[in-house]
N, C-alpha and C positions, 0 to 999 in steps of 0.2 A: 504494500500500500504506500509506503514511503517513497518508493521509486516512482510511482505515478505522480505523487505530489512534487517530487524533484523535477520530473519531466515537464509538468505544467508550469512550475515556477521558472525553470530554465527557458522554456519556449517563450513565455511572455516577457521575461527579462531581456532576452536577446532581441525580441521583436520591438519592444518599446525603449529599452535602454542601451541596446547594442553591446551588452557585456553579460557574461555569466556571473551569477552571484558567487561571492568568494567562498561561502560555506559549501556550496554544491561543488564548485571546482576543486576544493580541497578534499571533499569526501570521495571524489572519484579520481583523485591523483593528478588533476590537470594544473595544479599550482603548488607552490611551496607553502609551507605552513604559514598561516596568517601571523604577522608579528603581533606580539602582545601589546595591548594599549600602554602607552607611556604613562607611567604613574609619577606623580610628583614625589620628589625625594622626601623621606620623612623629616619632620622638623627635629632638629637636634634637641635631645632631652637634657635638661639640667641635672647633673648628678651631685652627689654629696660634696665632691671636691669643688664644684662651682660655688656652692653655698659657703664653703670654708674660705675660698679666695674672696668671695664677695664681702663677707663679714670682716676679713682682714683689710680689704680695700676701704671699707667704711671707717674702721678704726684708724687707718693711716690718714685718710682724708680729714677726719674730724679731730684726731688727737695726735697724729704723727707717731703712733705707737710703733710701727715698723722701723721708722727712723731711729727711735729711741732704742729699740731692741738690737738693731744692727750696729749701733754706735759702740766703739770701744770706750768704755767708761773708766778704764784703769787710770788714765792720767788725771782725772778730775777729783777734786776734793769731795768728801762726803756731803758737805753743806751744798755744794753745787749740784750734786746728784739729787739730793733731797728736794731742792727747789724745782728741778726738772720733773721729778716723779710726781709731785703734787699736781702740776698742770696736766701731765699726761693722764694721771689717774682720774682727775675730775672730768676731763674731756672724754675719756674712754667710757666712763660710767654713764655720762649723758648719752653717748652714742648707743650703748647697749640698751639703756632705758627706752630710747626712741624706737628701736627695731625689735626688741625682744622683751619678754616678761620672764624673768628668772625667779625661781622659787627654790627653797631648800628641799632636798629629798626627804629629810627628817627634820621637822620643825620642833626641835627639842633643845634642851640645855646641854651644852657640851660638858662632858665629865660625868653625866648621869647614866644609869643603866637603862638601856633601850632594848626592847624585845624585837626580834627579827621575824617573828611569825606573821604570815600574811603579807609580807613585803616582797616586791619583785627582786629576785636574786641578782638580776643585772644591775640593780640600783644600790647594792651593798658590796662593800669590800671589807673582808675581815682581816685585821692586822693583829700582830702579837702572837700569842701561843694558840694558833688555829689548830683545832683537832683534825685528825685524818678525815677526809671527805670534804673539808673546806667549808663546813657550815657549823653554826652554833645557834642556840635558842635566843641569844642576845649578847650584848657586851656593852662596854662603856663607849658612849658616843664621843669620838675624837674629832670628827669633822662632819658637818651637816650634809655635805654634798650639794650639788646644784643640778637642777633640771630646767629645761626650757618649757615653760607653760604655753608660751605663744611666741611665734616667730613671724614677723611681718616685714620681710625684706622686699625691696623693689624687684620688679620682674627682671630677669637676666636676659640680655640681648642675645640674638641668634648667632652673632659672630663669636664663636668659642675662643678664637685666638685673642680677641680683645678682653675676654673675661679673665685671662690670666694676669692682666696688668693690674697690680694693686694701686699704683699711683703712677701717672705718666711722668716722664722726665720733663723738667721745666727748663726751657731755653729762654734766656733774656735777650731781647733784641735791643741793641743800642743804636 
């Protein structure tokens, strides 16, 4: 039955269009395989490293954190370093507050006993005399830890090579 349909379609297509339909020609071996329709390349997906570079870029732009970390501070006096750290600290904290909401993993008093039951194991790190198996019912809270409750970073551009630049080089024109 399908051959009869092909015959009618081929006849009328040749009569009115002057060409054999591509699917019929391919079915009977009169043409090469039809090329696949060109699809748009997939949009590049932002990965975790893009977000890390982006937050470092924000901290550099707003607080010059990368400049501070990459500087050799050995030759400077402690009071000079302290003055620089105050400014970098204040600007970095403002930038983090603008783009993220950070919360302690455990909102407790450091130095007090804290139970680990019911907590996400990935959010805990046991230190000290950890029993075999790496878990315990609890322990003294030595550090509250941090987690990101909310992250509100600007959209990352499609040009992935530009995403690796934390801060562009500055050239002064005289």
